[in-house]
C-alpha positions as CSV (number, residue, x, y, z in Angstrom):
1,M,93.2,107.7,39.9
2,E,96.0,108.3,37.5
3,N,96.1,111.5,35.5
4,W,93.7,110.7,32.7
5,S,92.4,113.0,29.9
6,A,90.2,111.9,27.0
7,G,91.3,113.2,23.6
8,W,91.6,112.8,19.9
9,S,94.5,112.3,17.5
10,H,95.4,110.9,14.1
11,K,98.8,109.8,15.3
12,A,99.6,106.1,14.8
13,P,100.7,104.3,18.0
14,D,104.3,103.9,19.0
15,P,105.6,100.5,20.3
16,E,105.4,101.6,24.0
17,D,102.0,103.4,23.8
18,L,99.2,101.8,25.9
19,V,96.5,99.8,24.4
20,L,93.2,98.4,25.7
21,A,92.6,95.2,23.9
22,M,88.9,94.6,23.4
23,N,86.8,91.9,21.8
24,G,83.2,92.9,21.9
25,P,82.3,93.8,25.5
26,E,85.4,92.1,26.9
27,I,88.7,93.7,27.8
28,W,91.6,91.2,27.4
29,C,94.0,92.3,30.1
30,P,97.6,91.2,30.9
31,D,97.7,89.3,34.2
32,D,98.9,92.3,36.2
33,D,97.5,95.3,34.4
34,W,94.7,96.7,32.2
35,Y,96.9,97.8,29.4
36,H,99.1,96.2,26.7
37,R,102.0,97.9,24.9
38,W,101.3,98.5,21.2
39,G,104.2,96.4,20.2
40,S,102.7,93.3,21.8
41,V,99.2,93.5,20.2
42,E,99.9,94.9,16.8
43,G,99.8,91.4,15.2
44,A,96.5,90.5,16.9
45,L,94.3,93.1,15.4
46,D,90.8,91.8,14.4
47,H,90.7,91.7,10.6
48,G,93.3,94.4,10.4
49,V,91.0,97.1,12.0
50,E,93.2,100.0,13.0
51,P,93.6,101.1,16.6
52,V,91.8,104.3,17.8
53,Y,93.4,107.0,20.0
54,V,91.2,107.7,23.1
55,G,93.4,109.9,25.3
56,E,96.4,110.3,27.5
57,L,97.2,108.5,30.8
58,D,100.1,109.9,32.9
59,G,101.6,111.5,29.8
60,R,101.3,108.3,27.7
61,A,99.0,107.9,24.7
62,V,96.2,105.3,25.1
63,Y,94.5,103.5,22.2
64,V,91.7,101.0,22.0
65,A,92.0,98.1,19.6
66,S,89.7,95.3,18.5
67,V,91.7,92.1,18.8
68,D,91.6,88.3,18.2
69,P,92.4,87.1,21.8
70,G,94.0,83.9,20.4
71,M,96.6,86.0,18.6
72,L,97.9,87.9,21.6
73,L,101.5,87.2,22.5
74,Y,101.1,86.3,26.2
75,A,98.6,85.3,28.8
76,T,95.6,87.5,29.2
77,R,92.4,87.4,31.3
78,P,89.0,88.5,29.9
79,V,87.0,91.0,32.0
80,H,83.5,92.0,30.9
81,L,83.0,95.8,30.7
82,R,79.9,95.7,32.9
83,E,81.7,93.5,35.5
84,A,84.6,96.0,35.6
85,L,82.4,99.0,36.1
86,L,80.0,97.4,38.6
87,T,82.2,95.1,40.7
88,L,85.8,96.2,40.4
89,P,86.5,99.4,42.4
90,D,90.1,99.6,41.1
91,A,89.0,99.5,37.4
92,P,90.0,102.6,35.4
93,A,86.3,103.3,34.8
94,S,86.7,106.6,32.9
95,V,89.3,105.1,30.5
96,L,87.3,101.9,30.0
97,G,84.1,103.8,29.3
98,T,85.7,106.2,26.9
99,A,87.5,103.4,25.0
100,S,84.3,101.3,24.7
101,Q,82.3,104.1,23.3
102,V,85.0,105.3,20.9
103,Q,85.5,101.7,19.6
104,Q,81.7,101.2,19.2
105,W,81.5,104.4,17.2
106,F,84.5,103.5,15.1
107,M,83.2,100.1,14.2
108,D,79.7,101.3,13.4
109,H,80.9,104.0,11.0
110,R,83.6,102.3,9.0
111,F,81.3,102.8,6.0
112,C,79.1,105.7,5.1
113,G,75.4,105.1,6.0
114,R,74.3,107.2,3.0
115,C,76.4,105.9,0.1
116,G,78.2,102.8,1.5
117,N,81.8,104.0,0.7
118,A,84.5,103.5,3.2
119,T,85.0,106.4,5.7
120,G,88.3,107.9,6.9
121,F,89.3,110.1,9.7
122,H,88.1,113.7,9.7
123,P,91.1,116.0,9.3
124,R,90.4,118.3,12.2
125,E,88.2,116.5,14.8
126,R,87.0,113.2,16.2
127,A,84.7,112.1,13.4
128,R,84.6,109.6,10.6
129,W,84.4,111.4,7.2
130,C,82.9,110.4,3.9
131,D,84.7,112.1,1.0
132,H,81.9,111.2,-1.5
133,C,79.0,112.7,0.6
134,A,81.2,115.3,2.4
135,I,79.5,114.4,5.8
136,P,81.0,113.6,9.2
137,F,79.9,110.9,11.6
138,Y,80.5,111.8,15.2
139,P,80.6,109.5,18.2
140,R,77.0,109.0,19.2
141,L,75.7,110.1,22.7
142,A,72.2,109.2,23.9
143,P,70.9,111.3,26.8
144,C,69.2,109.2,29.4
145,V,67.5,110.3,32.6
146,I,67.6,108.5,35.9
147,V,65.7,109.7,39.0
148,V,65.4,108.9,42.7
149,I,61.9,109.7,43.9
150,R,61.1,110.6,47.5
151,R,57.8,110.2,49.3
152,G,58.1,111.5,52.9
153,D,60.5,109.3,54.8
154,R,60.7,106.7,52.0
155,F,62.1,106.5,48.5
156,L,61.3,104.4,45.4
157,L,63.6,101.5,44.4
158,A,62.9,99.1,41.5
159,R,64.4,96.0,40.0
160,S,64.6,95.7,36.3
161,S,63.0,92.8,34.6
162,R,66.1,92.4,32.4
163,A,68.8,92.8,35.1
164,R,71.2,89.9,35.8
165,S,72.1,91.1,39.3
166,Y,69.8,91.5,42.3
167,F,70.4,95.2,42.7
168,F,67.4,97.4,43.2
169,S,68.0,100.6,41.3
170,L,66.1,103.7,40.0
171,I,63.7,104.6,37.2
172,A,65.5,105.5,34.0
173,G,64.9,106.0,30.3
174,F,66.0,107.8,27.2
175,V,65.1,111.3,26.4
176,E,62.8,111.4,23.3
177,P,62.8,113.9,20.5
178,G,61.1,117.1,21.4
179,E,61.1,116.8,25.1
180,S,63.3,118.2,27.9
181,A,65.2,116.1,30.4
182,E,62.7,117.1,33.1
183,E,59.8,116.1,30.9
184,A,61.5,112.7,30.2
185,V,61.7,112.1,34.0
186,A,58.0,112.7,34.4
187,R,57.1,110.6,31.4
188,E,59.3,107.6,32.2
189,T,58.1,107.6,35.8
190,M,54.5,107.6,34.7
191,E,55.1,104.9,32.0
192,E,57.0,102.5,34.2
193,T,55.3,103.0,37.6
194,G,52.0,104.9,37.1
195,L,53.2,107.7,39.5
196,T,53.1,111.4,39.0
197,V,56.2,113.4,40.3
198,T,56.8,117.0,41.1
199,N,59.8,119.2,42.0
200,V,62.1,117.5,39.4
201,R,65.6,118.8,39.9
202,Y,68.9,118.0,38.2
203,W,71.9,116.8,40.3
204,T,74.7,115.3,38.3
205,S,75.6,113.3,35.2
206,Q,77.7,110.3,34.2
207,P,78.8,108.7,30.9
208,W,77.7,105.1,30.7
209,P,79.0,102.9,27.9
210,F,76.1,100.5,27.3
211,P,76.6,101.4,24.6
212,H,76.7,105.2,24.5
213,Q,74.4,106.8,27.2
214,L,75.0,110.1,29.0
215,M,73.1,109.6,32.2
216,L,71.4,112.7,33.7
217,G,70.7,112.3,37.4
218,F,67.6,113.9,39.0
219,F,65.8,114.1,42.3
220,A,62.0,114.3,42.4
221,D,59.2,114.2,44.9
222,Y,56.1,111.9,44.7
223,E,52.9,113.8,43.9
224,S,50.2,111.2,43.3
225,G,49.3,107.7,42.1
226,D,49.6,104.1,43.0
227,L,52.4,101.7,41.8
228,V,51.3,100.0,38.5
229,L,54.5,98.5,37.0
230,Q,55.3,98.3,33.3
231,E,56.1,94.6,33.5
232,D,58.4,94.4,30.5
233,E,60.6,97.0,32.2
234,L,60.3,96.3,36.0
235,A,60.0,93.1,37.9
236,E,59.2,94.7,41.2
237,A,59.3,98.1,43.0
238,D,58.4,99.5,46.4
239,W,59.0,102.3,48.8
240,F,61.9,101.9,51.3
241,T,63.4,103.7,54.2
242,P,67.1,104.8,54.3
243,D,67.8,102.1,57.0
244,D,65.9,99.2,55.4
245,H,66.2,98.6,51.7
246,P,67.5,95.9,49.3
247,P,71.0,95.9,47.8
248,I,71.7,99.0,45.6
249,P,74.3,99.7,42.9
250,P,77.8,100.7,43.9
251,D,79.2,104.2,44.0
252,T,80.8,103.6,40.6
253,T,77.3,104.2,39.2
254,I,75.2,107.3,39.1
255,A,72.3,105.3,40.6
256,G,74.3,104.4,43.6
257,R,75.5,108.0,44.2
258,L,72.0,109.4,43.8
259,I,70.6,107.0,46.3
260,R,73.4,107.7,48.8
261,Q,73.0,111.4,48.4
262,L,69.3,111.2,49.1
263,K,70.0,109.0,52.2
264,E,72.4,111.7,53.5
265,E,69.7,114.4,53.0
266,M,67.3,112.2,54.9
267,G,69.7,112.0,57.8
268,A,70.7,108.4,57.3
């Protein structure tokens, strides 16, 4: 991947700076690239909403802008953010994820939630600032656990009742106030499957912009219980072997990497 670093700046874009043109969850891309030049999208801003700096790519500033696609100067193709991250291995996933989360934060906090006045940029850090209330609004991050559960020579896979794809994935859920990530793993597993787990251990993390999760990946071992599914969350679930299981998410996702890591540990 190119040399990418997320960052923060008040600097207004120059004509040749890179811009991700977004409209809701869709990225409107030039035919041969992911990025526009600022000079070509400046007149297409959605209701005059200013662009937001998100970082630097190969020494060039990158911004995200909310646009009216019909006002772009030349041909573009819409790519849904979820499609880009799940099915396009050449997509700049880190850039897209950062841009989507920053844009969502920016749009959600254009006005103060306490007094209703318009907010501006914080003078020293990435935050929206209300002069009247003297309070900052930072980009929101929601910690979310995801776990692969092993039972002897098998592991648990489940299909979400809300998923559009046929991937089987892992048990996941948000960390609630007052609990640790490990406690969230145990609670979510019990709520969604009726199972008790033990030996919960952290492995890795991944930002996931739907809309602002920080996914915390865990391994755990089955302890007791029979599968009793929470039907509004899971359509089906079962135990599978490393050599015989349904389609799983790609390696661009933490779920896919957790599953493949466990399969390697199981000798598959």
